[in-house]
C-alpha positions in Angstrom: 91.3 81.7 147.6 89.1 80.6 144.8 87.9 82.5 141.8 85.0 83.8 143.4 86.8 85.1 146.3 89.6 86.7 144.2 87.0 88.5 142.0 85.3 89.8 145.2 88.6 91.0 146.5 89.6 92.7 143.3 86.1 94.4 143.0 86.6 95.5 146.6 89.8 97.1 146.0 88.6 99.0 142.8 85.2 100.1 144.5 87.1 101.5 147.5 89.0 103.7 145.1 85.9 104.8 143.3 86.9 103.1 139.8 83.8 103.4 137.8 82.5 99.9 136.7 84.7 98.1 139.3 83.1 94.9 138.7 83.6 94.8 135.1 87.2 95.9 135.4 87.9 93.5 138.1 86.5 90.8 135.9 88.9 91.8 133.1 91.9 91.9 135.3 91.1 88.4 136.8 90.3 86.7 133.4 93.2 88.3 131.6 95.9 87.6 134.1 94.7 84.0 134.9 94.2 83.4 131.2 90.6 82.2 131.6 87.4 83.2 129.9 84.3 85.2 131.5 82.3 82.2 131.7 84.8 80.5 134.0 84.2 83.1 136.6 80.7 81.8 137.1 80.9 78.0 136.0 84.0 77.5 137.9 83.7 80.0 140.6 84.9 77.6 143.5 88.1 76.6 141.4 91.2 77.2 143.6 93.7 80.0 142.6 97.3 79.3 143.2 98.8 82.1 145.7 101.2 83.6 143.2 98.4 84.1 140.5 96.2 85.5 143.3 98.7 87.9 144.4 99.3 89.1 140.6 95.7 89.8 140.2 95.4 91.6 143.4 98.6 93.7 142.8 97.1 94.6 139.4 94.1 95.8 141.1 95.9 98.0 143.2 97.7 99.5 140.4 94.3 100.1 138.7 93.1 101.6 142.3 95.9 104.0 141.8 94.2 105.1 138.5 96.9 103.4 136.2 94.9 102.9 132.8 93.5 99.3 132.6 95.1 98.9 129.3 98.5 99.8 130.7 98.3 97.1 133.3 97.1 94.4 131.0 99.3 95.5 128.1 96.6 95.4 125.4 93.2 96.6 124.7 90.5 95.9 122.0 89.7 98.6 119.2 87.2 97.8 116.3 87.3 94.3 117.5 90.9 94.0 117.1 93.6 93.6 119.8 96.3 96.2 120.1 99.4 96.3 122.3 99.6 99.6 124.6 101.2 100.7 127.5 103.1 103.7 129.0 104.0 106.1 126.4 100.8 105.5 124.3 97.3 107.2 124.1 95.1 104.5 125.1 92.7 103.7 122.2 89.1 104.9 122.8 85.7 103.7 121.4 85.0 107.4 119.9 87.9 106.9 117.6 86.1 103.9 116.1 83.8 106.6 114.5 86.9 107.8 112.5 87.8 104.5 111.3 84.1 104.0 110.4 84.0 107.3 108.4 87.2 106.9 106.6 86.1 103.2 105.5 82.9 104.4 104.1 84.5 107.1 102.0 87.2 104.9 100.6 84.6 102.0 99.8 82.4 104.4 98.0 85.0 104.7 95.4 84.0 103.9 91.7 87.4 102.1 91.0 87.3 99.2 93.5 90.4 97.6 92.0 92.6 100.7 92.3 95.2 100.5 95.2 94.2 102.8 98.1 97.1 104.5 99.9 96.4 105.8 103.4 98.6 108.0 105.8 97.8 107.9 109.5 99.3 111.0 111.2 100.0 110.9 114.8 99.3 107.3 114.7 100.1 106.3 118.4 99.5 102.5 118.8 98.4 102.5 115.2 94.9 101.3 116.1 93.3 103.6 113.6 95.4 103.2 110.6 95.8 99.3 111.1 92.1 98.9 111.7 91.2 100.8 108.6 93.7 98.7 106.6 92.2 95.5 107.9 88.8 96.7 106.9 89.8 97.4 103.6 91.4 94.0 103.1 88.1 92.6 104.4 86.3 94.2 101.8 88.6 92.9 99.2 90.3 96.5 98.3 94.0 96.6 97.7 95.5 99.0 100.0 98.8 100.4 101.6 99.2 102.2 104.8 102.1 104.5 106.1 101.9 105.5 109.8 103.7 108.5 111.2 104.7 109.0 114.9 107.0 111.2 116.4 107.3 109.5 119.9 109.7 106.6 120.1 107.6 104.7 122.9 104.5 104.9 120.7 106.1 104.1 117.6 107.6 101.1 119.3 103.9 99.7 120.1 102.8 100.8 116.4 105.5 98.6 115.1 104.5 95.7 117.3 101.1 96.0 116.3 101.7 95.9 112.5 103.7 92.8 113.3 101.1 91.2 115.5 98.4 91.9 112.7 100.9 90.4 110.0 100.7 93.6 107.9 104.5 94.1 107.4 104.1 94.0 103.8 101.2 96.5 103.6 102.1 99.0 106.5 105.0 101.0 107.0 105.8 103.2 110.4 107.9 106.4 109.9 109.1 108.2 112.8 108.3 111.9 112.1 106.8 115.1 113.0 103.3 114.8 111.4 104.1 114.0 107.9 106.8 111.9 106.4 110.0 113.7 105.6 110.3 112.4 102.1 107.7 113.9 99.8 106.4 112.8 96.5 103.9 109.8 97.3 100.2 111.1 97.4 97.5 109.4 99.3 93.8 108.9 98.8 93.3 109.5 102.3 95.1 111.2 105.4 93.6 110.1 108.7 94.5 111.5 112.1 93.5 111.7 115.8 95.9 114.5 116.9 96.5 116.2 120.3 93.6 118.3 120.7 93.3 119.2 124.5 93.8 122.9 125.3 97.2 123.0 127.1 95.5 124.6 130.5 92.9 121.9 130.5 95.2 118.9 130.8 95.5 119.1 134.5 91.8 119.0 135.1 91.4 115.6 133.3 90.7 112.3 135.1 93.9 111.0 136.7 94.2 108.1 134.3 94.8 110.6 131.7 96.3 113.7 133.2 98.9 111.4 135.3 99.8 108.5 133.0 99.0 109.1 129.4 101.7 111.1 127.5 101.3 114.9 127.3 102.8 114.9 123.8 99.7 112.9 122.7 97.4 115.3 124.5 98.5 119.0 124.5 96.9 120.6 121.3 98.3 124.1 122.2 96.5 127.1 123.9 93.4 126.4 122.1 93.7 122.9 121.2 93.9 123.6 117.6 97.7 123.7 116.8 97.8 120.4 115.0 94.8 121.1 113.0 96.2 124.2 111.7 99.4 122.3 110.7 97.4 119.2 109.1 95.3 121.5 107.0 98.0 123.7 105.7 100.3 120.9 104.8 98.1 117.9 103.9 97.6 119.3 100.1 101.2 118.4 99.6 100.5 114.8 100.4 97.0 114.2 99.0 95.9 113.1 95.6 93.3 115.5 93.8 90.1 114.6 95.6 91.8 113.0 98.4 90.3 113.4 102.0 91.9 114.8 105.1 89.8 113.3 107.9 90.3 114.3 111.5 89.1 113.5 115.0 88.5 116.2 117.5 86.8 117.2 120.6 83.2 117.7 121.0 83.3 121.3 120.9 85.8 121.6 118.0 83.9 120.7 114.9 83.2 124.5 113.7 86.5 125.7 114.4 88.1 122.7 112.4 85.5 123.3 109.7 86.5 127.0 109.6 90.1 125.9 109.1 89.3 124.0 106.0 87.0 126.8 104.6 89.6 129.5 105.1 92.4 127.6 103.5 90.6 127.5 100.2 92.0 124.4 98.8 89.3 122.1 99.9 85.6 121.2 99.4 82.9 118.8 100.2 83.1 118.9 103.9 81.8 116.1 106.0 81.0 115.6 109.7 80.1 112.6 111.9 79.0 112.2 115.5 80.3 109.7 118.1 78.2 107.2 119.7 77.2 109.7 122.4 75.9 112.2 119.8 78.8 114.4 120.1 80.4 116.0 116.9 83.8 114.1 116.7 84.9 113.7 113.0 85.3 116.4 110.4 86.8 116.3 106.9 87.1 117.8 103.5 88.5 116.6 100.0 91.4 118.5 98.1 89.9 120.2 95.1 90.7 118.6 92.0 
């Protein structure tokens, strides 16, 4: 078997299982598992593939055909142009969440005190992709920053720790295993950012099988109306925010107004903001703690 025939065989397996964009996903499996670049699939298409390597790639294609998330099979994914380790027990990072990072960066870089230390808290951190990408963005812009990530699930917390280490951020980022907020109060943050569970409990079974059968329910289930975690975040964040500090959250496409209403009813926030995702859907909502 050569590279070309291996790619065709993997693509066939995925198409037969009706995997969307089968050719692209087969290319990703072959290139990652054989440690070659995409260009090699075309410039070296007739290059022989060792039987063991071919079997490994085809077995991976069969896993993907069973709707195991691609990121779980490869053990990694890309987010904000950064590589993140991921696997069973984590929510797979999604492009929509990049809007949350971009919105947070815009808010923080707009500060009139560019030399002041920026403190960020990422709640329900999962793989840590949101908080870590935000910290890397602040570093890239020359802003001094510190990051705390909280995650209740042991498996997800393990991946977050690996990603902190992979990006060499041990001196600037700390992972606390906790239910939403750190158990030790006192430190106040300029920004609290979160992509909490927001799927209504009854809707989870109807999601695509990659999500409903493989991604952890603890990272999906937002309670009967999907808003359980937003109520807790809005109610408790003032204990951890600096005056004028920003709470910024990702949510479902139809949850902007309910989340905005939570901020308004609380009474301790003002200056709301909202952002749409790349598909034009409302995706990020936030508000600042009154000074």
